[in-house]
C-alpha positions in Angstrom: -27.0 -2.4 0.8 -27.6 1.2 1.8 -28.6 0.4 5.4 -25.7 -2.0 5.8 -23.2 0.6 4.5 -24.6 3.2 6.8 -24.3 0.8 9.7 -20.7 0.1 8.6 -19.8 3.8 8.6 -21.4 4.4 12.0 -19.6 1.3 13.4 -22.5 -1.1 13.9 -22.8 -3.2 10.8 -25.6 -5.8 10.7 -24.5 -8.9 8.6 -28.1 -10.0 8.3 -28.7 -7.1 6.0 -26.3 -8.6 3.4 -27.9 -12.0 3.4 -30.2 -11.3 0.4 -27.7 -9.3 -1.6 -26.6 -11.1 -4.9 -23.3 -13.0 -4.5 -21.5 -10.9 -7.1 -22.0 -7.8 -4.9 -20.8 -9.7 -1.9 -17.7 -10.9 -3.7 -17.1 -7.3 -4.9 -17.3 -5.9 -1.3 -15.1 -8.7 0.0 -12.4 -7.9 -2.6 -12.6 -4.2 -1.8 -12.0 -5.0 1.9 -9.1 -7.2 1.0 -7.6 -4.5 -1.1 -8.0 -1.9 1.7 -6.5 -4.4 4.2 -3.5 -5.3 2.1 -2.7 -1.7 1.0 -0.7 -0.6 4.1 1.7 -3.6 3.6 2.3 -3.2 -0.1 3.4 -0.5 -2.5 -0.3 0.6 -2.6 0.5 2.6 0.6 1.9 5.3 -1.7 -1.5 5.9 -3.0 -2.7 7.1 0.4 0.3 9.2 1.2 0.1 11.8 -1.5 -2.3 10.9 -4.3 -2.6 14.3 -5.9 1.1 14.9 -6.2 1.6 11.4 -7.5 -1.0 11.8 -10.2 0.4 15.1 -11.4 4.1 14.3 -11.4 6.1 14.0 -14.6 7.2 10.5 -15.7 10.8 9.6 -14.8 13.0 9.1 -17.8 16.3 7.4 -17.4 18.9 8.2 -20.1 22.5 7.2 -20.6 25.1 9.8 -19.8 27.1 11.2 -22.7 29.8 8.8 -23.6 28.5 6.1 -21.4 27.4 2.9 -23.1 25.6 0.0 -21.6 28.1 -2.5 -22.8 31.6 -1.8 -21.6 34.8 -3.2 -23.0 37.7 -3.9 -20.6 
């Protein structure tokens, strides 16, 4: 898999190098490519925009205002 990955990074992948790789690795690689391909069109795009700030942020807590109840009476 190393030579295939090196060829992929350079821009000249050789699919014949993946012919003898176990099918589980091939499925794993295909799913990784699918995830990378779908990420710009989903909410996963936020992971690429600012991952460090996203991981360090405080969780958002929503609380009711004083005197405000979820069930209102008219």
